[in-house]
N, C-alpha and C positions, 0 to 999 in steps of 0.2 A: 146393610151398611152404607150410610150417607155420609162420602169424604165433602168437607167444604173446608176451601181456605182459610187458614187460621187468622183471625186480626183482633186487638184488641178493642175495637167499637163492640166486636157482636159477643165476645167470649171472655173478657175481662171476669164478669161473674161465673161463669162456668167452678162447680165444684166438683171434683176427680176421686174416684177411690180406685188408686192402684191396685189394691187389691183384686177387686171386680172384675179389672181391666181384662183377666186370664181369661173369665168366664168364655171373652171372644175365642181361647185357644180351644174351647173344650170339642168343636166339634173340625181340629184343623189337623189330619193327619203328618200333612209335608210341610215344614218350612222353612223358607229360604234362608242361607248365611251369606255372610263376604268371607270372604279370603282369610281375614285376620281374626275371624271366631272357630273356624274350623277345627284346628287343633285340640282348640278347649271343649269345642261340642261334643267333639267325638270319641271323648273320653267320657260319657252321658247317654250318646244314640246314636243308630248307624245313618253314616254321611254319606248320600248317593249322588247323582249326578240324574236331575229332570230335565224334561224339554216343556220350556211353554208352550200351552197348546196354541196361543195366539200369533206368538213370533217364530214360533219353532227352534229358537234359543236354549240352549244346556244351561242349567245353573244348580250350584248347592245347595243340597237340602239334608236337614235333619227327620230321618223318619222318627213319630212318635206313636203311630198308630197300624196297625194292619189290616185296616177298612176303610174306603172314603169315610172321611167325617168323622172319625174315632182318635180320640187322645187316651192313649193309654195311662198314661201319667196327670191326668184331672181326675182327680178325687171326689168332684161335687163339691168342693169348696175351694180347692187351689192345686198349682201344678207340684207334683213330688218329683222334685230334679231339683241337685245342687247346682245346674248348668242350664241358662235359659238363653237360645237363641236371643239377637239383637231385636228381631223382626217380633217377639215374642214383649223382650222389657220395652219397647216403646208405645205399646199400644194406649192408648185410643189416638194416638199421633203416627201420621202418615208422612214420607217425603214422596211431595208430587211433584213433576217435574225433571226435567234432566240441567244439565251443567249452570249457565247461569238464570235459568227460569226455574230453577228448585226453591221451595216453599213449602213451608208445613202445612197439611191438612191434617183435622182433626174430623175424627168419625161422630156424626151428630145420635147417630143410636145405636151405640156403645153403651151397655150395660154399667161402665166406668164411670158416666156424666150421672154423679147424683146428689142431690140434694144438703144431704149431709156430708159429701165424700169431705176430707181432711185439707185434700190438697187443692191449690189456686195455680194460676200462669202467672197472676199479679200480685201482689201486696197491697197493704195498707197505703203504703205511699210512694204507686202505682210503676215502681220498679218488677223484673223478675222474680220469681220466687226460686228458691235454691230448686225444688223440685220440676222445676220448669226448665231452669239450666242445666241439669242432670238429664232431663230427656232431650233435649238441643246436643247434648252430646253424644247420647246413644244415637240420634238421627242424623248426625256429624260423621260418626264412624261408619253408617250406612250406605251415604251420600259418598263419600272419599271411598270408601270399598269397590265401587263399581267396575271403576276401571278395572283394580290389581284383580278382583273377583273375573270379570271377563279375559284378561293375559291370561290367568291361570285354568281356565277353560279351555281355551284356545290351545293352551301348551298340553294340557287332558288329550286333548284330541291328535295333534298334532304328532304327539308320541307314543298314540296307540294305546293307553294303559289304561283303558274303560272296558269294559265287556258289559252287554244286555243281562242284567240277571231278572228273572222272573220269580216271585216267591209266591211258591204254592205249598201251600201250609194247611196242616190238620189239627185239630184241636179238641181237648178229651171229650167233649161233647160230641164229637162226631161229627162237626160244625168244619168249614174248609172256606179258607180264605184264597185269591187269586189276585196277587198288585203286578201289573208290568208297566214298562216304559220305564225301568228305575236303571243305572248303570253304577257300577261300582268299581272301584279300584283293584285290579288286577295284578296281586301280590308277582306274579311270574313274569308278566308283561314289565312290572315297573322293576321288576331285577334287570332285562335285558335294556331296556331305557335311560339305566343309571347316568350315563354318562351325556346323553343327551339334554339332562336336568343340569344343568349348571348351578343352579342356586339353592342350596343346602336348605334353607329356608320352603322352599319348595320343593323339595325333595321327602320334608318332612311331614308337611302336609297331606302330600300324598299317602305315603307311610302308616297317619292316623287315620284318612280313610280306608283304608285298606284293614286295617287291623280293626275299624269301627264296626267292620260287618260281621264281627264274631257277637257284636250286641244283638241282632236280629232274637235270636235266641233268650233274652232275658225279656225281649217282648212277645214271646212266645208265651212268657211263664206269666207273663202280665195279662194278657189275653185269657191264660187259662182260670189264672184265680179270680179274674172278673167275671169269667162264667159260673167258676163254682158259685162264687158269692151271690150272681143273680140265681141259681138255682136253688138255691137254701132259702133265701128270701122269698122265692114262688112254692116253697114244698108246704102241702097242708098240713097244718098243725105244729110249723115249724115256731 
């Protein structure tokens, strides 16, 4: 990954293939979320709190794989999901910096940058393309959602509605997986804290997170299906 500031001088002629941008997500098992998308994303993926290894801050994230560098929704050509987190939809672009210093960056090593890509950031008349305006909208949602997300995380910690969850899993071929460092919204604790959570939208987001934990079972099914497919592929004479 090579993220550099985006500018018209250096990048006006870039061609981008959004379909290939998803290749960058093939080895991502945990995708950060902002508060405004959690309810929708939680309908597709389990949503946890995770801790940033560098800052120690908690952040909400969608779990898409049961091993580091594993995305069980990647089929080799695309992501098989009805809903995708904003942090995947904005690829290969990034928000770099904070507040007034925030700017758009681009990953110059992304597989989405291709000579035959159908999209550009600048049209033939020198204006911004519809594609790039849609990217800016996504990046704007991510940037604007930072403060609200931090507030929501602080609320979860203050009301003590989260608990550490260790995913100690076994699969059909006898292999196992242990994921630690994840924190889920506990339904019982959420019920006890209802009077302290005054905003209805906050309560709905936390309820969606609590219910989304049931989707870990769907990830296990995807993992078993992938294991079975790989086993069949390598069976002699198959």
